[in-house]
C-alpha positions as CSV (number, residue, x, y, z in Angstrom):
1,X,13.1,-37.9,34.8
2,X,15.8,-37.8,37.6
3,X,15.5,-36.4,41.2
4,X,18.0,-36.3,43.7
5,X,17.0,-35.6,47.5
6,X,19.8,-35.2,50.4
7,X,18.2,-37.5,53.4
8,X,20.8,-36.6,55.5
9,X,24.5,-35.7,56.6
10,X,26.2,-36.8,59.7
11,X,29.7,-37.1,61.7
12,X,30.8,-40.8,62.4
13,X,34.0,-42.2,62.5
14,X,34.2,-45.9,60.5
15,X,37.5,-47.8,61.6
16,X,39.2,-49.0,58.3
17,X,38.8,-52.6,58.0
18,X,41.5,-54.1,56.1
19,X,39.3,-57.0,54.7
20,X,37.3,-54.3,52.8
21,X,40.1,-53.5,50.5
22,X,40.4,-53.5,46.5
23,X,39.5,-53.2,43.0
24,X,39.8,-50.9,40.5
25,X,36.6,-48.7,38.7
26,X,36.2,-48.6,35.4
27,X,37.5,-45.0,35.0
28,X,40.7,-46.0,37.0
29,X,40.8,-49.8,36.8
30,X,42.0,-51.4,40.2
31,X,40.6,-53.9,43.5
32,X,39.8,-56.3,46.2
33,X,37.0,-57.3,48.5
34,X,33.7,-57.4,50.9
35,X,29.8,-57.8,50.1
36,X,27.0,-57.3,51.8
37,X,24.2,-59.2,50.4
38,X,20.2,-58.2,51.1
39,X,17.2,-59.6,50.2
40,X,14.3,-58.2,48.6
41,X,11.5,-59.0,46.9
42,X,11.8,-59.1,42.9
43,X,10.8,-55.7,41.5
44,X,7.7,-55.2,39.6
45,X,6.8,-52.5,37.2
46,X,10.5,-51.3,37.4
47,X,12.2,-48.8,35.4
48,X,14.9,-51.5,33.7
49,X,15.5,-52.9,30.8
50,X,14.9,-56.6,31.2
51,X,17.3,-59.0,29.7
52,X,17.3,-62.6,29.4
53,X,21.1,-64.1,29.8
54,X,22.4,-66.9,31.8
55,X,25.7,-66.3,33.3
56,X,27.9,-69.3,34.2
57,X,30.3,-68.8,37.4
58,X,33.8,-67.2,35.6
59,X,36.4,-65.5,36.5
60,X,38.4,-63.2,34.3
61,X,42.1,-62.2,35.2
62,X,43.3,-58.5,33.5
63,X,46.5,-57.1,33.3
64,X,46.5,-53.3,34.1
65,X,48.7,-51.6,32.1
66,X,50.0,-47.8,32.2
67,X,51.0,-45.9,29.1
68,X,53.0,-42.6,28.7
69,X,53.8,-42.1,25.5
70,X,56.2,-44.7,24.3
71,X,56.7,-45.7,27.8
72,X,54.1,-49.0,28.6
73,X,54.1,-50.7,32.4
74,X,52.4,-53.4,33.8
75,X,50.8,-51.4,37.3
76,X,48.1,-53.8,38.5
77,X,46.4,-56.8,38.2
78,X,42.7,-57.4,38.5
79,X,39.9,-59.9,38.4
80,X,36.0,-59.8,37.4
81,X,34.3,-62.9,39.0
82,X,30.8,-63.6,38.7
83,X,28.5,-66.6,40.4
84,X,25.2,-67.3,41.6
85,X,23.8,-67.0,45.0
86,X,20.6,-67.3,46.4
87,X,18.7,-65.0,49.4
88,X,17.1,-66.9,52.2
89,X,13.7,-67.0,50.4
90,X,15.3,-68.7,47.8
91,X,15.9,-65.9,45.3
92,X,18.5,-66.3,43.0
93,X,21.1,-63.3,42.3
94,X,24.0,-63.0,40.1
95,X,27.0,-61.5,42.4
96,X,30.0,-60.0,40.8
97,X,33.4,-58.5,41.7
98,X,35.7,-56.7,40.3
99,X,39.0,-56.8,42.4
100,X,42.5,-55.5,41.5
101,X,45.7,-54.0,43.4
102,X,48.6,-52.4,41.8
103,X,52.2,-54.3,41.8
104,X,55.2,-53.6,44.2
105,X,56.6,-50.8,42.3
106,X,53.6,-48.9,41.8
107,X,52.6,-49.5,45.4
108,X,55.4,-46.8,45.9
109,X,54.3,-44.0,43.7
110,X,50.4,-44.5,44.4
111,X,49.2,-47.6,46.1
112,X,45.6,-48.8,45.2
113,X,43.3,-51.7,46.9
114,X,39.9,-51.2,45.9
115,X,36.7,-53.3,45.3
116,X,33.9,-53.1,43.7
117,X,30.4,-55.4,44.1
118,X,27.2,-55.6,42.1
119,X,24.5,-58.1,43.4
120,X,21.7,-58.5,40.5
121,X,18.6,-59.9,40.3
122,X,19.4,-63.4,37.6
123,X,15.7,-62.9,36.6
124,X,16.4,-59.9,34.2
125,X,20.1,-58.7,35.4
126,X,18.3,-56.1,37.6
127,X,21.0,-54.3,39.8
128,X,20.2,-54.5,43.7
129,X,23.0,-53.7,45.4
130,X,26.4,-52.1,44.3
131,X,29.5,-50.6,46.6
132,X,33.0,-49.5,45.6
133,X,35.1,-49.7,48.1
134,X,38.3,-47.9,47.9
135,X,41.9,-47.7,49.1
136,X,43.9,-45.4,47.6
137,X,46.9,-43.7,48.5
138,X,45.9,-45.0,52.4
139,X,42.5,-43.1,52.2
140,X,39.9,-45.3,52.8
141,X,36.3,-44.5,50.9
142,X,33.2,-46.5,50.3
143,X,30.1,-45.6,48.3
144,X,27.2,-47.7,48.6
145,X,23.9,-47.8,46.4
146,X,20.8,-49.9,47.5
147,X,17.9,-50.3,44.7
148,X,14.6,-50.1,44.9
149,X,11.6,-50.1,42.1
150,X,8.0,-49.0,42.2
151,X,5.5,-47.7,39.6
152,X,8.0,-47.5,36.6
153,X,10.6,-45.8,38.5
154,X,14.3,-47.2,39.7
155,X,15.3,-45.4,43.4
156,X,18.7,-45.5,44.7
157,X,19.5,-45.5,48.5
158,X,23.2,-43.8,48.5
159,X,25.6,-43.8,51.6
160,X,28.9,-42.5,51.0
161,X,31.4,-43.3,53.9
162,X,34.0,-40.8,54.5
163,X,36.1,-41.7,57.8
164,X,39.1,-38.9,57.0
165,X,36.8,-36.7,57.4
166,X,35.0,-38.3,60.1
167,X,31.5,-38.3,57.8
168,X,28.7,-40.5,56.7
169,X,26.5,-38.9,53.3
170,X,23.2,-40.2,52.2
171,X,21.4,-39.7,49.6
172,X,18.3,-40.5,47.8
173,X,18.2,-40.5,43.7
174,X,15.5,-41.3,41.7
175,X,15.1,-42.2,37.9
176,X,12.9,-43.3,35.3
177,X,15.4,-44.5,32.7
178,X,16.8,-47.7,32.9
179,X,19.4,-47.8,35.5
180,X,22.9,-49.4,36.2
181,X,26.0,-48.8,38.2
182,X,29.7,-48.8,36.9
183,X,29.6,-52.4,37.1
184,X,26.7,-53.8,36.4
185,X,26.2,-52.1,33.2
186,X,29.1,-53.9,31.9
187,X,26.9,-57.2,32.2
188,X,24.3,-55.6,30.4
189,X,26.3,-54.5,27.9
190,X,27.2,-58.0,27.5
191,X,23.6,-59.3,26.6
192,X,23.2,-56.9,23.8
193,X,23.5,-58.7,20.4
194,X,25.7,-56.2,19.0
195,X,24.8,-57.9,15.0
196,X,22.4,-56.5,14.6
197,X,23.4,-53.1,15.3
198,X,24.3,-50.6,12.8
199,X,27.7,-48.5,13.0
200,X,27.1,-45.5,15.0
201,X,24.0,-47.1,17.0
202,X,23.8,-46.1,20.8
203,X,22.6,-47.9,23.6
204,X,21.5,-45.3,26.3
205,X,20.9,-46.0,30.1
206,X,21.6,-43.9,33.7
207,X,24.0,-44.8,35.9
208,X,24.4,-43.9,39.4
209,X,27.9,-43.0,40.5
210,X,28.9,-41.4,44.0
211,X,26.0,-38.9,45.1
212,X,24.2,-38.6,41.5
213,X,23.9,-40.0,38.2
214,X,25.5,-39.8,35.0
215,X,23.9,-40.7,31.3
216,X,25.6,-43.0,29.4
217,X,25.7,-43.6,25.8
218,X,27.7,-46.6,24.6
219,X,28.3,-46.0,21.0
220,X,28.9,-49.3,18.7
221,X,31.9,-49.1,16.4
222,X,31.7,-51.9,14.4
223,X,33.2,-55.5,14.5
224,X,36.9,-56.0,14.1
225,X,39.8,-58.2,15.6
226,X,42.0,-57.4,18.8
227,X,45.2,-58.9,18.8
228,X,46.4,-60.2,22.4
229,X,49.8,-61.5,23.1
230,X,49.8,-62.8,19.6
231,X,45.9,-64.3,20.0
232,X,43.5,-62.7,18.0
233,X,39.7,-62.2,19.0
234,X,36.7,-61.5,17.4
235,X,35.6,-58.3,19.1
236,X,32.7,-55.8,18.9
237,X,34.2,-52.3,19.3
238,X,32.1,-49.8,21.9
239,X,33.1,-46.2,22.9
240,X,31.2,-45.1,26.2
241,X,30.1,-41.4,26.7
242,X,29.5,-40.1,29.7
243,X,27.4,-36.7,30.1
244,X,25.1,-34.5,32.6
245,X,21.7,-33.3,32.5
246,X,22.8,-30.7,30.2
247,X,24.2,-33.1,28.1
248,X,27.7,-31.6,29.1
249,X,30.4,-34.5,29.2
250,X,31.7,-35.4,32.4
251,X,34.4,-37.2,32.1
252,X,36.2,-39.1,29.1
253,X,35.1,-41.4,27.0
254,X,36.2,-45.2,27.8
255,X,36.8,-47.7,24.8
256,X,36.0,-51.4,25.1
257,X,36.4,-54.1,22.9
258,X,33.8,-57.4,24.2
259,X,34.2,-60.8,22.2
260,X,32.0,-61.6,19.8
261,X,31.7,-65.2,20.5
262,X,28.9,-66.6,22.7
263,X,30.8,-65.6,25.9
264,X,30.5,-61.8,25.5
265,X,34.1,-61.5,27.6
266,X,35.2,-57.8,28.0
267,X,38.4,-58.2,26.0
268,X,40.1,-55.1,27.0
269,X,38.9,-51.5,28.6
270,X,41.2,-48.4,27.7
271,X,40.4,-44.9,29.7
272,X,42.5,-42.0,29.7
273,X,44.4,-40.8,32.8
274,X,45.5,-36.6,33.8
275,X,48.9,-38.0,32.4
276,X,48.9,-40.8,30.4
277,X,46.2,-43.9,30.1
278,X,45.0,-47.0,31.5
279,X,44.3,-50.3,29.6
280,X,42.7,-53.4,31.7
281,X,43.8,-56.3,29.1
282,X,41.9,-59.8,29.2
283,X,44.8,-62.3,29.8
284,X,42.8,-65.7,29.8
285,X,41.9,-68.1,26.6
């Protein structure tokens, strides 16, 4: 069950902060950063699918490759980072940042400085806070989701900042399904033991994005070997399908490869654009 309520809409000027810039959302892949860390109690009776996984401090580097026909061009660099942090009451959280920026030649075509921020409870990997901060072609936007949980319901308190039209929009959205955002969902998928899955099996969750919820179905496509810079990586291949309440497709599918070792590293993420496609390719060891 999903309910959405528009709480209010008000005009307000929000100045652009040069420190609040940089990352790539998975569908468009680019980023930089500013975090607001909020502290609540550990939710009880949540709609989440709690998991147990011990993510270590890590910083994963990526090249973002633009492909158009036979043309392959390194267009941006990105970094996926996670660390453990604590609130004043001692609650442990994972704080993750996906940051990226276009390279100099791409800046002249379409400059991108975006950031995705996700704060999750360490106990259960349950989303607590999410922000998408984008500066794309000199247009600044910021989306913030604050999660709360009660009686099996996940509530997203969403605020959208739109300085270009001098507006702030607030929404209240609820879901009784396992719910994530475009960053925390990748950490959830990394906890899945795909070795126990059959090809074609799907994992279904809700995704808070913008002012609404999309349904995500992650389809397992099997185990494969992915060659990155002449180095073979064993990987699980999955395809992400996005659709609405009417089960109609809302965006192009995203294909992802996750290493099949204990690190479960996202090795490659690929998505289509209006013209060509983008690939985020892991360039670590």
